[in-house]
N, C-alpha and C positions, 0 to 999 in steps of 0.2 A: 213764260214762268221757268224760274234758272230747272235746267236738267236733274232732274232726280238719280243721284249716284246711289251705286248700292255696293258698299265695298265691306269686305270682311276684316274679324280681324283672330287675332291667334286664341279665338275661346276654343276652353271646353267645352268639341262636341256630344255634349251630353242630356243625351233623350231620355224619357221614362222615369223626369224625375219633380213628384212638386213643390213647392213652394214653401212645405216643409217636411223637410225629407226627413224620412225613419232614424237617421244616423246624428241629425241637429238636437241639441241638446234639448230633453220637452223643458225642462227649468226655466229654460229662457222667458215663458210666456205666464205672468201672472194669473189666479184664478179671473179675473176682472177684464183679462185681455184675449177677446174669441182668437183660437187658434186658427189657422186656415189648414184644411181636414185634407189628407192624403186624398188623389185623384188613382179610381182604377186600371188599371194595368193597360185598357181599353183608350180610356181616357185619355193616359198618359202618350201611346202610341200617336193618338188621334193626334195630338196639342204640339206632338214632335212634326209632323207633316202639314201642320198647315203652317205653322213659323218659317219649316222651309221652304214651302213652296211658294213663298210671297215674297223671300228673298234671292237674290243673284248674288254670287260674292263673286267681287271681281281684283281682288286685291289682296289673300291673305296673307293675316298678321301685322295687314298697316293701319298702323295707329290713325287715327284725327288728330289735325294736326292745327294749332292754334298760333296766326303769328302773332306776335305781341314785341313792343316795346324791349322788351328786357330776351326775348329772344322764344325760341318756341316753346310751346305747350304741349306735350301731346298725349292723348286720352288713349288710353289701350282697354276695349271690354275684355272681360274674363268672362262672365257664368252673370245670369238672370238678371240681379242689380248691382254685382261686384264692378267694381270700373277697377283703374290706378293710373293715373296722372303721373307725370315727370316734368319738372320747370324746377330755372333757377336749381340749379346743383340739388333738389329734393325729389324725394318720391309719397306719395300721398296714395291711399288707399279707401278704400270709399266702401263700406259694406261689404267685406270681404267673407265671402259665403263657402265653407270648405265642400259643398256641392259640385263644385268648380274645382279647378287648379288654378293653385294661390300659386304656380312656382315662378312668380315675377321675383322684384327685386325688393327688399322686407323696406318697411315703411319709416318714416321719418315721423309721417301724424297718418293717423287713422282719421277718418270720419263713417258716424254711426248714426243713420237713423232713425231708429225705433228697438222693440224690444224682443220682435218675431223673428225666433230663431234663423229664417235667412239673409237676416240686417243684423242681429246681432249672435252673433254664434263664437262661442269664448276658441270652439279649435281653430277656425277660422282667423281669429284673431293671434294666437300663438301662433301659427304659419305663419304671417308676416311680418309679426313685431322682430324687435331686434329689441340690443340696451338704449335707451333712451325712447324709444318709439313714444309720442303723446298720442292720445285718441282725446279726440271731439264727440259728448253725444247728447240726449235730451237728460231729464234728472233718472227716468222711468229706467235707461240704460246703468246709469252714477249708482241708482238701486242696488243694481247684480253685479257692478265693479266699479270698486270706489276709486281706479286711479284715473274713471274721466274724467274730463274736466265739459265741467256741464255748461251745456248753452241754452236757453230757453228761446220759444220764437220768436223772432226782434231783435233779439241779441246779436250783435258786434264782435270780434275782435281778431286781433292779429293773431299769425300762425307766421312770419317768415319766413318765404318773401310772400307769402302771399292772405288778403283778406278774407274774412270767410262775416258770411252774414245768416245767423236760422230762419230759416220760412218754411211758413204752416205746412205740416200736410194732413190732409183729414177723413172720411168720406162724410158726404153728406147726405148719405140714403141709403145706401148700404150697408148693411149685416149679417151677420149671423142669425137674427130674427127680430123682428118685430120691434121696437124701443130698442137697440142695440147698435152700434156701429162697429165697423172691422177697425178703423183707428179712429181715436177719438182727436177733436178736438187742444191741441195742446201738448200733447202725449209726446208727436215724433215730432222729427227736424227736416226737412229738405234744406239744402244748402246752396244761395249763389256764394260764390270763390271768384274769385278778383286776383289775376295776375296779370303782370306786364301792361299795364290800364286796362283789359280785358275781363271781357264776363263769360264765369261759365254756372249753367244750372245742374241742382239735383235735384229730383220731386222728391225724393224717395215715397211710396204709399201712398198715394190724395186719388181722388177724383177730382174735379176743375172744379178750381175754387177762388173766389176773388184776386187771393193773396197772388195767385198764378196769375191770375190773367191782369194786372198791375207790372207784373217788373217790366224792368223799361235796359235797354243796351246789352241784351246778352249778346253774347256772338254764339256760343252752344250752348242744349239744352237737351238734355237727357230726361227725357218725359216716361212715364212708366204704363202700361196699357196689357191690362189684362183681368177679366171677370173669373169671380165676383167681389174680386179685393179692392179693384182700384176704377177705372172708367173703361169704354170701349176705345179702339183707334179714333172713331168717328167723333164724338168727347173727346180725345185729347186734345183730336185735330184743332175743332174749333177753339179749344184754350189753346194753344197753340197758337191759333190765328189771330190772337184779344193779343200778345206781346210779340208777335213775331220776333223769336229766334235768326238772327241767318242762317244757324244749321241747329235742324230738328233731327238728334239719335235716338230711335225708338229703344229702349230697355224693359227689362222686369216685363217683356210681353209675352209669356208664355201661354202658346194655343190658340194666338191671335193674328189674324190676318191684314198684315202687313201692310197691303194693296189699296187697302179701307181710307188708308190715310191722304190720297193724292189727289182723288177728286177737292176734297173741303179743301188742301193747300191750295190747289190750281191757282196762281194767279199773285199768291199772297204774300210774296217776297224769299218764301224756305222754303232752304235748301234740304232733302230728309237724306240721312244719307246711313246704308242700312248696315251695321254691324252684326256678326254671328254671336248672339251672346249664348246659345243652345247645338 
């Protein structure tokens, strides 16, 4: 097995907040979109302790770096499901969530995955935008934010110097009640982003799905894992083992024990890089 490295980035070390912060706009989720409930104070404290105990940061502030034919591609962990990356002189933010520290450079492009307030957050969107910033997302977000360029599952488009592909993200069994899912198929997007001949994957909120397992030639994969909304670390590991990215970066992992990734991925050829999102 490749050595598991544990890196930490300059994330906002914010504990005690739920995926649906009370400061996030309640209008972001429609009546047909189940909201993520806010955990109790004790649950939030436990969440922070579990996540931090499973990660041993060694290089605070260091980005995840992928070497490409067009130069270095650098990924910066921020908070929860928020990442920004830079390559080819451009800056791209993924799901800027104002619960975290959004003090990085302004975006040339923003990728939004879903309508839930930890993904579509108007305050976060405004914080990282500048004149001319382009925003890409699913139709459910465009219904709230008219400037969004819509991509639906399976769509591909160029946003130079990047290529984008919208990947399905959805639940197969978990939901707020019987007959309902937290994330319906076709509503949100994960993304595969291409730059300089390399591919990065952002899962969005999803369980282990066939579309993820079918991915090919992924250099670095940012994969969610938190209950009850997505999947457990062992479930995520099983999915990752199927498509074998070179590097797995767990994100959107609030309250999870990331040590549970190690055994399922032993001998898979996947290297785990842990970054501090909380």
